[in-house]
C-alpha positions as CSV (number, residue, x, y, z in Angstrom):
1,M,4.8,188.9,167.3
2,S,2.3,186.0,167.3
3,S,-0.4,185.6,164.8
4,K,-3.0,186.2,167.5
5,A,-1.4,189.5,168.6
6,A,-1.0,190.7,165.1
7,K,-4.6,190.0,164.4
8,G,-5.6,191.9,167.6
9,F,-3.4,194.8,166.6
10,L,-4.9,195.0,163.1
11,T,-8.4,194.9,164.5
12,L,-7.6,197.7,166.9
13,A,-6.0,199.8,164.1
14,V,-9.0,199.3,161.8
15,S,-11.4,200.2,164.6
16,W,-9.5,203.4,165.3
17,Q,-9.7,204.4,161.6
18,I,-13.4,203.7,161.5
19,L,-14.0,205.8,164.7
20,A,-11.8,208.6,163.3
21,G,-13.8,208.6,160.1
22,L,-17.1,208.6,161.9
23,S,-16.1,211.4,164.2
24,G,-15.0,213.4,161.1
25,C,-18.4,212.9,159.5
26,E,-20.2,214.0,162.7
27,I,-18.2,217.2,162.9
28,A,-18.9,218.0,159.3
29,T,-22.6,217.4,159.8
30,H,-22.7,219.8,162.8
31,N,-20.8,222.5,160.9
32,A,-23.0,222.3,157.8
33,P,-24.5,225.8,156.9
34,Q,-28.1,226.3,157.9
35,P,-30.5,228.2,155.7
36,M,-30.5,231.8,156.7
37,E,-33.5,234.1,156.9
38,G,-32.1,236.2,154.1
39,Q,-32.0,233.1,151.8
40,L,-35.6,232.3,152.6
41,K,-36.6,235.8,151.9
42,L,-34.7,235.9,148.6
43,A,-36.5,232.6,147.6
44,S,-39.8,234.3,148.3
45,V,-38.8,237.3,146.2
46,R,-37.9,235.0,143.3
47,S,-41.2,233.1,143.3
48,R,-44.8,233.9,142.6
49,A,-47.9,231.7,142.3
50,F,-50.5,232.4,139.6
51,A,-54.1,231.2,139.7
52,M,-54.0,229.2,136.4
53,T,-53.0,225.7,135.3
54,D,-52.0,226.2,131.6
55,R,-48.3,225.7,131.8
56,Q,-47.8,226.4,128.0
57,K,-49.6,229.7,128.3
58,M,-47.4,230.7,131.2
59,L,-44.2,229.7,129.3
60,R,-45.3,231.8,126.3
61,A,-46.0,234.7,128.6
62,A,-42.6,234.4,130.2
63,I,-41.0,234.4,126.8
64,A,-43.0,237.5,125.8
65,T,-42.1,239.2,129.0
66,L,-38.4,238.5,128.6
67,Q,-38.5,239.8,125.1
68,D,-40.4,242.9,126.1
69,L,-37.7,243.6,128.7
70,G,-35.0,243.5,126.0
71,F,-33.8,239.9,126.4
72,I,-33.0,237.5,123.7
73,V,-34.6,234.2,124.5
74,D,-31.9,231.6,123.8
75,R,-33.4,228.5,125.5
76,A,-37.0,227.4,125.9
77,D,-37.8,223.8,126.9
78,S,-41.4,222.8,127.2
79,N,-40.6,219.5,128.8
80,L,-38.5,221.1,131.6
81,A,-40.9,224.1,131.7
82,S,-38.0,226.4,131.6
83,V,-37.1,229.6,129.6
84,S,-33.8,231.5,129.6
85,G,-33.0,234.9,128.1
86,T,-29.8,236.9,127.9
87,K,-29.2,240.6,127.6
88,L,-25.8,242.0,126.5
89,N,-25.4,245.7,127.3
90,Q,-21.8,246.3,128.7
91,Y,-22.5,243.3,130.9
92,L,-24.1,239.9,130.6
93,L,-27.5,239.6,132.3
94,R,-29.2,236.2,132.2
95,W,-32.7,235.3,133.5
96,T,-34.0,231.8,133.9
97,V,-37.7,231.2,134.5
98,T,-39.1,227.8,135.5
99,V,-42.8,226.9,135.9
100,S,-44.2,224.1,138.0
101,A,-47.7,223.0,139.0
102,Q,-48.7,223.5,142.6
103,G,-52.2,222.3,143.1
104,A,-54.6,224.6,141.2
105,E,-51.8,227.2,140.7
106,L,-48.6,227.5,138.8
107,L,-45.5,228.4,140.7
108,V,-43.1,230.6,138.7
109,R,-39.5,230.9,139.8
110,A,-37.1,233.4,138.3
111,N,-33.4,233.5,138.7
112,A,-31.2,236.4,137.5
113,R,-27.4,236.6,137.2
114,Y,-25.0,239.4,136.2
115,D,-22.2,237.4,134.5
116,V,-21.9,234.6,137.2
117,T,-23.0,236.7,140.2
118,P,-26.6,236.1,141.4
119,V,-28.9,239.1,141.6
120,L,-29.9,239.4,145.2
121,E,-31.9,242.6,145.1
122,A,-35.7,242.3,145.2
123,E,-36.4,245.2,142.7
124,P,-35.5,243.3,139.4
125,Y,-37.7,240.4,140.4
126,E,-40.6,242.6,141.4
127,K,-40.4,244.4,138.0
128,F,-40.2,241.0,136.1
129,F,-43.3,239.6,138.0
130,A,-45.2,242.8,137.5
131,A,-44.6,242.6,133.7
132,L,-45.5,238.9,133.7
133,S,-48.7,239.7,135.6
134,R,-49.6,242.4,133.0
135,A,-48.9,240.0,130.1
136,L,-51.2,237.4,131.7
137,S,-53.7,239.9,133.0
138,L,-53.5,238.0,136.3
139,A,-52.4,239.0,139.7
140,A,-49.5,237.1,141.2
141,R,-49.5,235.9,144.8
142,Q,-46.3,236.1,146.7
143,V,-45.1,232.7,147.8
144,D,-44.3,232.1,151.5
């Protein structure tokens, strides 16, 4: 095989590998899971907006609320605006609450897990946000 033919063969082989790789990427992109309506609804259930801007006060209220609900607060980080609490009662239940500024409001997101399984029902989140609203004496607005 001549040097020119070998070079052409190598170029063809590399081109085929690149095309095969690109077509694989394209297929993977088209098959990527799309957000489902249920996931968006769950995100809405897990989030509330409060008409206040004092992040520290909100974090203290989240800590107090978790403690009132029987959780042991095992992590609180003011810089990350995050609080986590754990309850051990024949199972491991863990809540993580994060606070972020959203204009003239604070957005509070809660995430609950039984062991490693996410809590998907709306009721525990509604109870948590009702207790948090009482602790702050503020009404929470559901986030879209």
